[in-house]
N, C-alpha and C positions, 0 to 999 in steps of 0.2 A: 626788201633788197638792201636798203641802206643799213639796216640792222645787221644783216649777214656780212656786209663789207666791213662794218665797224668791228664786229666780233673777229673777223679774219685778221684785221690789222692788229688788234689787241692780242690775239692768240699768237701771232708771229713774234710780236714784241716780247711777250711773256716767255716764249721758248728761247729766244735769243738771250734774255736776261738770265735764264737757267743754264746758259753756256751751251745750248744746243747749236750745232753748226747752222749757219744761215741757210745753206742749201737744203738741209734736212727740215728746218723749220718751214721753209717755203713749200716744200713738197707736202708736209703734213697738213698745213692749214689749207692748201689748195684742194687736197683730196677730201678733207672734211667738208669744205665749202661745196664742192661738187656733189658729194653724197647728200648733204642737207638740201641743196637747191634742186638737184636733178634726179636723185635717187641712186640706190646702190648699184643698179644695173649699168650705170655709166662708168663705174670704177675700173672694169677691165680695159677700158679705152685709154686709161691714164698712161700705161706703159708705152702704147703706140705714140701718144702725144709727146712724151718725154724723148722717145727715140728720134722722132722726126725733128723735134726742136734742137737736138744736139748734133744732128747730122747735116745741118745746113752747110752747103759747100764752102761759102766764104769763111766759115768758122774754122775750117781746116787750117787756115793760116795761123791760128792761135798756137796749137801745139808745135807747129813747125818753127815759128819765131822763138818760142820758148826753148826748143831744142837747140836752135842756132846759138842762142845766148849761152846755154849750158856748155856747148862745145867750145865756145870762145873762152869761157871761164877756165875750162880744163887745159887749154893751150896757152901760148904766150902772147896771144893777140892783144889782150887787155894791157899787159905790161909794156908792149911795144908802143901802144897808143899813148900810154902815160909818159914814156920816155920822150916821145915826139912833142907832146904838149909841154913838158918840162924844158926841152930845148928851145921852144918858141917863147915861153912865158917866164921861165925861171929867173931871168935877170931882173924882173920887176919886184919891188918890195911886196912881200906877201904873195909872191908868184905861185907858191905851192897851192894856195887856196884857188887861184885862178886856173892852175893846172887841173884841179879837181873838176871845175866847171867845164873847161875845155875838153878834158878826157870824157866827161859824161856826154857832151854833145857828139863826140866821135862815136862813142859806144851806142848811143841812142839811135844812130842812123843804121844800126845793124840789128839790135836785139828788140827794140820796141817795148822793153819792160823796165820799169823803174826799180823793181826789186832785184832783177838780174844785174842792173847797173850798180846798185849798192854792193851786192855780193861780189862782183868782179873787181870793182875799183876801190871800194871801201876797205877791203882787207889789205890792200897795198898802201893806199894814201892816208888813211886815218892814223895808223901807227907812225908813218913818216911825218905827218903834221905834229903829232904829239911829241915826237923826238926833237922837233925843231922849235918847240916852245909854244905851239898853239894849244889852247885849252881843249880838253877832250870834248867839251860841250860844243865849242865852235867847230871843231873838226867834224863832229857828227852832224851838226846843223848844215854846214855848207855841202857836205856829201849828200845828205838827204834831199835838200832843196834842189841841187843841181841834177840829181838823179830823176826828179820828177819831170825834168825836161823830156824824159824818154816817152812821156805819154802825149806830148804835143809835137815832137819832132818825128817825122816819118822815118820808118814805118812804126805805127803805134798800135799796140794790141787793143787798148780801149777804143780807138777809132774804128778798128775792125769790128768790134762788138757793136758799137753804135751803128755802123753801116748796115750790119745784119739786122739789127732790131728796127731801124728806121727805113730799111730798104733803099738806102742811098749808096752812092759810089764811094768805096773805100779809097780809091785812087785820088778822087777830088778832095777828100778829107786830108789825105797826105799832103797834097799840094797846098791846101789852105793852112797847114801847120808850119810851113817852112819859115815864113817871115816872123810870125809870133815866136817860134822856137828860137830863131837866131836872136831876135830882139830880147827875149827873156835871158838867153845866155850872156849876151853883152851887158845887160843890166845887172845880172848877178856878179859878173866880173868887176864892174864899176863899184859895186858895193864892197866887194872883197878888197879892192884898191883903197877905198876909204877906211875900212877897218885896219888895213895894213899900216897906214900912217897913224891912225889913232892909237893903235896898240903896239906900234913899232915891231911888226913882224919882220923876220929876216929875209934877206935876198938869198936865193938858193945858189946861184952861180952866175959868173960873168957870161955875157952873151958870147957864144963861140960859133962862128959859121961852120967850122969843121965838125963840131958836135951836132949841129943842126942837120948837116948833110948826112952824117952817120945815122942819126935817129930817123931821118926821112927814108934812107935806104932800108933800114931794118923794118920800118913800118909800111913799106910800099904795098905789100900784098894785103895788109890789113886795111889800108886806105882804098884799095881797089874794090873791096867787098861792097861798101855802100854805093860806089859808082856803078858797079854792075847791077846790083839789086834795084836801087832807085832809078837808075837809067832805064833798066828793062821795064819797070812798072810805069814810070812817067812817059816813056816812049811808046807805050802800047804794045810792046813785044810780049809781055807776060802780064797775067793778072796778079792781084795782091797775093792770092793763094799760091800761084806758081812762083812768085817772087820769094815767098817764104821757103818753099822747097829749094829754090836756088841758093838761098842763104845757108841752108843746112849743108848742101853739097859744097859750097864755097868754103865754109868753115872746116869741113872735113878735109878737103883738098889742101887747104893752107896749113892746117894743123898737122896732118900726116905726111904729106909729100913735100911741102915747102919748108916749114919750120921744123918738122920731124920731132916734135915734143908732145905729141898726143898719142899715148899708148892705150892699149885695150882696157886696162884697169880704169884709167881716167875717163875714157869714153863710156865705159859701162856705168860708172857713177854719174856721169852727166846725163845719161839716158834715164837712170832711176830718178834723179832729182827732177828732171824735166817732166817725167811721167806723173810724178806726184803733183807738181804745180798745175799740169794740164787737167788732172782729175778734179782738182778743186774748182777750176774755172768751168769745166764742162758739166760738172754736176749742178753747178749754179744755173747754167744755161738750160739744162734739161728740166730742172724744177721750175724755172721761170716760165717754161712753156705751159705748164699747168695753170700757173697764175694768170698768164696771158689769155688762155681760153676762158677762164672764169670772168676776168675783167671785161673781155670783149662782149660776152653774153650779158653782163650786168650793165654795159654801156657807161662804166665809170669814167673813161677818158672823155667821152662827150659831155658828161655832166660837169666834169672839172673845167672843160673849155667854156661851157656856158656860164658857169659861176664866175670865172675870172673875167670873161668878156663883159659880164654885168658890172664889173668894177671899172675896167678900162679896156679900150680897144687900141690904145697906143702901143705899137710894137716895142718901143724902148722902155715903157713902163712895165710891160709884160716881161721883158728881159730882166729888168731890175728885180721884179718879184721872183722870177725863176732863179736869178743869181743868189738871192737870200735863201731860197728853198734848197738849192743844190749845195751851197756852202754848209748848211746845217746837215743835210743828208750825208755829205762827204765826211763829216766828223764821226759818223756812226756806221757807215757801210764802206766796204772795199769798193774800188772803182767798178769792177766787173758787176758786183751785186747792184750797185747804184744805177748803172746803165740798164741792166736787164730789168730791174724793177720799175724804173721811172719813165724810160723812153716811150714804151707803148702807151703810157697814160698821157704824156704831155704832147705827143706828136700831133694829135688832132688840133690842139690849141695853136701850135706853131704854124700849121698850115692855114688855120682860120684867120689869124691876124696878119698873115703875109710875111712871116719871118723866113728867110732863106734857110732851108734845113742844113746846108753845109756850114753856114755861119753859126747856126745854133749848135751844131755838133762840136765845133771848135770851142765855143763858149762853155759847153758842158764839160769837155775834157779839161779845160783850164780850171774850172771849178773843182773837178775831182783831183787835179794835180795839187791844188791847195789843200783839199781834204786829206791827202796823204801825209800832210805835215801837221795836222791839227788833231790832238788827242780828243777822245780816248782811243779810237781805233788806230789811225795814223800808221798804216802798215809799213810804209817806207821809212818813216822816222824811227819806228821801233826797231827795224832791221839795222839801221845805222847806229842807234844807241847800243844795240847788243854787241856790235863790233867794237865800238869805242868804249864800252863798259861805262856809259854815262847815264845819269838819271834822266828820265824822259821829260820831266817838268823843267829841270834846269836847262836841258837842251832846247826845249820849246822857247824858253826865255831868250836864249842866244839866237834862236831861229826867227824871232819876230821881224827883224829887218829883211831877211830873205823872203818871208811870207808877204811882207809889204811890197816887195818888188814883184812877186808873182801876182798879187792882187792888182797892182797898177797895170800890169800887162793884160790881166783879165778885163779891167775897165776899158782900156784902150781898144781891145778887140771887140768888146761888147758894143761900144758906141762909135767906133770908127770901123765899120764893116770892111772898108777898103783894105785894111791890113790883111784880112783873111781871104778876101775874094779877088784881089787884083791879079794874082797869078793864075787863078782859075779863068778869069776873063782873057788873060794873055794866051793861055794854052788851049782853052776850049771855046773862046769867043763868048758873046752874050753880054 
């Protein structure tokens, strides 16, 4: 059995190195492993396993939040949020960099996707920063790092995936991400302020109460969206999946009826782009179901738990080891693939040493937020670099400070569980 698992892992690694898509590699090695260990008669069941794995009801929130983000990109919602952030922060030296962070925090409360965040805000803010004297590497770095807040500020697509894989509450994960998300955003803004004085970045505009009021009026409906969506979810009126559907309806209503800048052509393109992004994620989910069946029958999660417990049973030491593990995994896998592959393996260990699954879910998503910034995969960083037309390694050098901030937030949340669990205790007791 150990030999089969080793060959399975090496086979997947070999296929990925040959540039085979991760989802296809997962499916191929899982089917081969099932065939070798259980016989060819089990192969017809693989289609049913994949179908059931991809039709889990909570996962329906994933394509809906992706579509909501796509509709927001196609309308003027993102631009209005940027204008509001500029009116609030533009009078501070280096304010445009802070605007990028602030706008990302607003946008994250609706889309839940870091890549959508970069696509919507980066196309507007990166050229603006370059025109104001910011280096293209810095512009790409601050846009990329602030966009990764989208996976720890609710609603978060990776949190939804984790909840489905770990059979935990997505709503509680959303609540757990509020304080770390705000803390991360403020810390990134503080670093932008330091860089602004160090490199003498410009002040964008004088503070004007009149402009602030104008921007607030223009963005009122955009600001109502997260209030309605998150208020409905946290208030128990809708589930996370229903909240995602509400986000789509709200984006359509605001874009078509209120702002009147969402035409059929833009909506069609948003649907096509969202369908492609959804297909990538859901194919990963379906293929991972096959891997999950094989791992369950081989009892690999239990073996991993036993081997790690033989080293230490201290929850904080276990979290330290897992932090190193997920930081490395995040360098080579997209967040969805990392969650789908690793969560079923490590959850028995989490339960066995007494770590709160919600606390661990937040630690995991923070690790993957950092992984989105560290090459070679670095999906969000690559998207930002493509918009800025900057070299990925030069941008990584400019991004070190921002990665340091995210790592500091990770360590605080790992070893001060209160940061992630206090609001859960307030809202749900215990």
